[in-house]
Residue, then its C-alpha position, 0 to 999 in steps of 0.5 A: m409339527g408336534a403331536y396332535g391332541w385330537i382325532s376326529l371320526t366321520t363314518d356311515y357306521g351308525t350307532f346301533d352296532g359296535f363299529v364306532a366303539a371298536c374304532h374308539g377302542v383301538i385309538a385308546r389302546f395306541a394313544p390313550a391321551v388323544r381325545v376323539i371328536d365324533v363328527t357324525h356316524h350317520v352319513p347315509p350308507a355308502d354316500v361318499a359325497r355326503g360324507a365328504a361334504v360334512l367333513a369339509q364343512t366341519a374340519p376347519h372348525l375343529p382343533s388341528s387334528v388327524h381326521v379319520a373318515v370312513v364311508d367306504p363301499g369299496v372296502g376290501t377291493d384294490r382301492r387304496g388307503i391313504a393319508i393326506g397332509t395339509p397345512n392344518g391337519l392330517l386326513v386318513g381314509p379310503d382313496n375314493g374322494l371322501l377326503v379331498w374336499a376336506a383337505e382343500a378346506l384345510g389348505g390343500l393336499e401338501t403330501v399324500v401317502e399310501l397306507t402300506n406299512e402293515d406294522w401299523f395295522l391291527g393284526d389280521v386285517s378284516r376285509t370289511f372293517h378297515g376303519r378298525d384295523i387300518f385307519s384307526p391305528v394309523a391315525a393313532r400313530l400319526a396323532l402321536d407324531a409318527p412321521l407320515s412317511d413311515a405310513g407308506p410311500s408317497v403318492d402323486p396328489a394328482t392321482v388321488v380320486r376326486l369327486a365331481d364338483p357339484v353343478v352350479a349355474v347362474g344367470d340374470g335373476w336366477l341360479e341353478a345348483e345341485v343339492v349337496t346335503v339335507d340336514r335333520f331339520g329338512n333344510v336343503q343346502l345347495a352347492a352355490g355360495g351364499s354370495m350368489l344370492s346378492g344378484l337376486g331380488p327378495e321375492l323368489v320361486v324355488g322350483n315351483v314354490k313361492a319363497r323369499r330371501a331371509q336371514t333367519f328362520g324368524d323372518a318368515g311366517p309359519g310354513e313359509l319357504i325361505v332362501y338364505e345363506d347357511s352357516a357353511g356359507r352356502v345357499a340353503v332353503a328352509v321352511n319356518g316350522g316345516r321341512a323344505v325337503v318335503v315341500l320341494s321333493v328333492r334329494p342330494g344330487d338333484m338340481l334346484r332352480i331359484a329365480e325371481r318372481 
């Protein structure tokens, strides 16, 4: 495998402080020709599941990259830092479930190593900023085609921490699914695949709110609730000109029922 030309960054660091710039700077010091794609730095603080979902839905659309993800409430504890090799890229970050959905979206966990090679770290490692001091310099070296095996010893992929799969249930004329994400427009994405809508009629109830199936936001009148398949292939709920999350009063992790009227 040749050197990677890209590194992606997904974090909960925000952009009001210098955390993201520090990670960019470390990468530039070690691999100045490698380009960086900022997926997002506005994952809600410590929301590992949201970071995992965003990365998994985005990584397959990026060029073959080293994907760094840091949503890491366990930083400084005995949780492992890992790198995962997949058929379509590498992932670097904490072993807290953040990387696994993306690894599966990129073809599966072929190789996993624990990041223990201190020669690859940035000097004295901060207890609270492994994104700068471990994950960014490791990613830069991997982007320059350093062997994954040099980052540390192999880990059995079966021991990697996994998040619980979101809950989905389907029946005659209804489906229930866990809310996975809410985007900045207030659209509510569910764990159910979009194909599950094929078993439902056009007139629906979401929670206790009347809705209907649609393919675009323009298919609905102003303020109307619609159920559709979103760009990630998931069932989603939106309001034309409004915010579905407000209408439905839900948040990630809640269960939402969609049924025929």
